[in-house]
C-alpha positions in Angstrom: 0.4 0.1 -0.4 1.5 3.7 -1.0 2.1 5.7 1.4 -0.3 9.3 1.3 1.1 12.5 3.0 -1.6 15.1 3.8 -0.6 18.8 3.1 -3.3 21.4 3.3 -6.3 19.5 3.0 -4.8 17.7 -0.3 -3.4 14.1 -0.5 0.0 13.0 -1.6 -0.2 9.8 -3.4 3.4 9.7 -2.4 4.1 6.0 -4.6 1.9 7.0 -7.3 2.8 10.5 -7.9 -0.8 12.2 -7.8 -2.2 14.2 -5.8 -5.6 14.0 -5.0 -8.3 17.0 -3.9 -11.9 15.1 -3.5 -12.5 14.2 -6.7 -9.8 16.5 -8.7 -6.5 14.6 -9.2 -3.5 16.0 -10.7 0.0 14.6 -11.2 2.7 15.6 -9.1 6.8 15.5 -10.7 9.6 13.2 -8.7 11.5 16.3 -8.4 8.4 18.5 -7.1 7.8 15.8 -4.5 11.1 15.1 -4.0 10.9 19.1 -2.6 7.7 18.4 -1.0 9.4 15.7 1.3 12.5 17.9 2.2 10.5 20.6 3.7 7.8 18.6 5.4 10.8 17.0 7.0 10.9 20.0 9.0 7.7 22.2 8.9 7.8 25.6 10.3 11.7 25.5 9.6 13.6 27.6 6.5 15.6 25.6 3.9 18.6 27.0 2.2 18.5 26.9 -1.5 21.7 25.1 -1.4 20.5 22.8 1.1 17.4 21.3 -1.3 19.8 21.6 -3.9 22.5 19.2 -2.8 20.0 16.7 -1.0 17.4 16.6 -4.4 19.4 17.3 -7.1 22.9 16.1 -5.9 24.5 18.9 -6.4 23.9 18.7 -10.1 21.3 21.9 -10.1 23.2 24.2 -12.2 22.1 28.0 -11.6 19.7 26.6 -9.1 16.9 28.4 -11.7 15.3 24.5 -11.5 14.2 24.8 -7.3 12.0 27.3 -8.3 9.9 25.9 -11.2 9.8 23.3 -8.9 8.6 25.4 -5.9 6.3 27.4 -8.3 4.8 24.1 -10.0 4.1 22.9 -5.8 2.4 26.5 -5.4 0.1 25.7 -8.5 -1.1 22.0 -7.3 -1.8 23.6 -3.8 -3.3 26.8 -5.4 -0.8 29.1 -2.9 -0.6 32.9 -3.7 3.1 33.7 -3.1 2.2 37.1 -2.0 0.1 35.3 1.0 1.4 32.1 1.6 -0.3 29.1 3.3 1.5 26.5 2.1 5.2 27.2 1.2 6.5 30.6 2.5 10.0 32.4 0.6 13.0 33.1 3.0 14.2 36.3 0.3 17.7 35.5 -0.5 17.8 31.9 2.0 15.3 29.5 0.6 11.8 27.8 1.7 10.0 26.8 4.7 7.0 24.6 4.9 4.3 26.5 6.4 1.0 23.9 6.6 1.3 21.0 9.2 2.2 17.8 7.3 0.4 14.7 8.3 1.1 11.1 6.9 -1.8 8.9 6.7 -1.0 5.3 8.3 -1.8 2.5 6.4 -4.6 0.1 7.9 -3.7 -2.4 10.0 -3.7 -5.3 7.7 -4.1 -9.4 10.1 -1.4 -11.3 9.0 -1.7 -13.9 7.2 -1.1 -17.3 9.9 2.1 -19.0 9.1 2.9 -22.2 9.2 4.5 -23.6 12.4 8.1 -24.0 12.1 9.1 -27.7 11.5 11.0 -29.0 14.2 14.4 -30.3 13.5 16.2 -33.0 15.3 19.5 -32.4 16.0 21.9 -34.5 15.7 22.0 -35.9 18.5 19.0 -36.8 18.5 19.4 -38.9 15.7 22.5 -40.5 17.2 20.3 -41.6 20.3 17.2 -42.8 17.5 20.0 -44.6 15.4 21.9 -46.8 18.9 18.0 -47.0 20.1 16.9 -49.0 16.3 20.8 -51.0 16.6 19.8 -52.3 20.4 16.6 -53.5 19.7 18.0 -55.4 17.1 20.9 -57.0 18.3 18.2 -57.7 21.7 16.2 -59.7 18.5 18.8 -61.6 16.8 20.2 -62.8 20.7 16.5 -63.5 21.6 16.2 -66.1 18.3 19.7 -67.3 18.9 19.0 -68.1 22.9 15.6 -70.1 21.3 17.1 -72.2 17.9 19.8 -73.5 20.6 17.0 -74.9 23.0 14.8 -76.4 20.6 15.8 -80.5 20.6 17.7 -81.7 17.7 15.9 -83.2 14.3 16.1 -87.3 14.6 18.2 -88.8 12.5 16.0 -90.6 9.7 16.8 -94.0 9.2 18.4 -95.4 6.6 16.5 -98.3 4.2 17.8 -101.6 5.0 18.9 -103.2 1.7 15.9 -105.9 0.5 17.3 -109.5 0.2 16.7 -110.6 -3.3 15.0 -114.1 -3.8 17.8 -116.8 -3.2 18.3 -118.8 -6.3 20.5 -121.8 -7.1 23.4 -121.0 -9.0 26.2 -123.4 -8.1 27.0 -126.2 -6.1 28.2 -124.2 -3.6 26.3 -124.5 0.3 23.9 -121.7 1.1 21.7 -119.6 -0.5 22.5 -116.8 -3.6 21.1 -114.6 -4.9 21.0 -111.0 -8.0 22.8 -113.1 -10.5 23.6 -111.0 -13.5 25.0 -112.6 -16.9 28.4 -110.4 -18.3 27.2 -109.1 -21.6 29.5 -111.8 -23.8 27.9 -114.1 -21.6 31.6 -116.4 -19.9 30.9 -114.9 -16.4 28.1 -114.7 -14.2 28.6 -112.8 -10.8 26.1 -113.1 -7.6 25.9 -112.5 -4.2 26.3 -114.7 -1.7 26.7 -115.3 1.9 30.8 -115.8 3.3 30.8 -118.9 5.2 34.1 -117.9 7.2 33.0 -113.9 7.8 29.6 -114.0 7.9 29.0 -111.0 5.3 27.4 -110.7 2.2 29.9 -110.6 -0.7 29.7 -110.6 -4.6 31.1 -113.7 -6.1 32.2 -113.9 -9.9 32.3 -117.7 -12.0 32.8 -118.8 -15.0 30.3 -120.2 -16.8 32.6 -122.9 -18.5 34.9 -123.2 -15.2 34.9 -124.2 -11.6 37.4 -121.0 -10.4 35.5 -118.6 -8.6 36.4 -114.7 -7.9 35.2 -112.6 -4.7 35.7 -108.9 -5.7 34.5 -107.5 -2.8 35.5 -106.2 0.4 32.8 -105.8 2.7 29.5 -106.6 2.4 27.4 -106.5 -1.1 24.2 -106.1 -2.3 24.0 -107.0 -6.1 26.3 -106.7 -9.0 24.8 -104.8 -12.0 27.6 -105.3 -15.7 29.0 -102.9 -17.0 30.9 -103.0 -20.7 32.5 -106.5 -19.2 32.7 -105.2 -15.8 31.1 -106.3 -13.1 30.5 -103.8 -11.3 29.5 -104.6 -7.7 26.1 -102.0 -5.8 27.3 -101.5 -2.3 25.1 -101.0 0.9 25.9 -97.9 3.0 27.7 -100.1 5.8 30.2 -101.0 2.8 33.9 -100.1 3.1 34.9 -100.1 -0.2 34.4 -101.8 -4.0 36.4 -103.1 -6.1 35.5 -103.1 -9.5 36.3 -107.1 -11.4 37.4 -107.1 -14.3 36.7 -110.4 -16.5 
């Protein structure tokens, strides 16, 4: 809102450079307004020409006639008679004096717009405490989970299925039962499983189809044999300690 100065019943809109007298509005030049404002600073006191020229024109007014023209403009705006002045009086060979009492119109009070409450910013120490609390909570949760797992009983081991013996067959004249016979690809050897009479362990035996010699290719216990090329590969249960293929 522009400031308004009242002088001799007239209003001067400083921002708009207008002199308002009822419904009548007149334009005022910037220099004339500046001189009027300088006189209104000390109403009733004489301001010298040199002082006004320095304050308004900053010493660049030449012979000073510009000040005389500005005073004439102000008297015309205020309808002031220089022979019987009511607003501006000329002090011969000295300067000018403002006779009318100036008054500034205060702008209407405007209720301030309520501002949003300032955001509360956490200090660095607050963030450090928060991070420490979160870390402590995570450590406690991990410790509780570890203790809970330690107290849980270990799962029982699943027993391995025992090998089911095949149906006994009579392959040789040897005493005892014989199981899972497999013939070599060329038909010259036969492998079978039988119980060792001395150790009681189950072994794989290999016998020629045209010879009486028997070869025992396993150590430990075996359940069956399968042909692999010209070899008989024994199949051992989980308790066997070693497998030795027999080359035929």
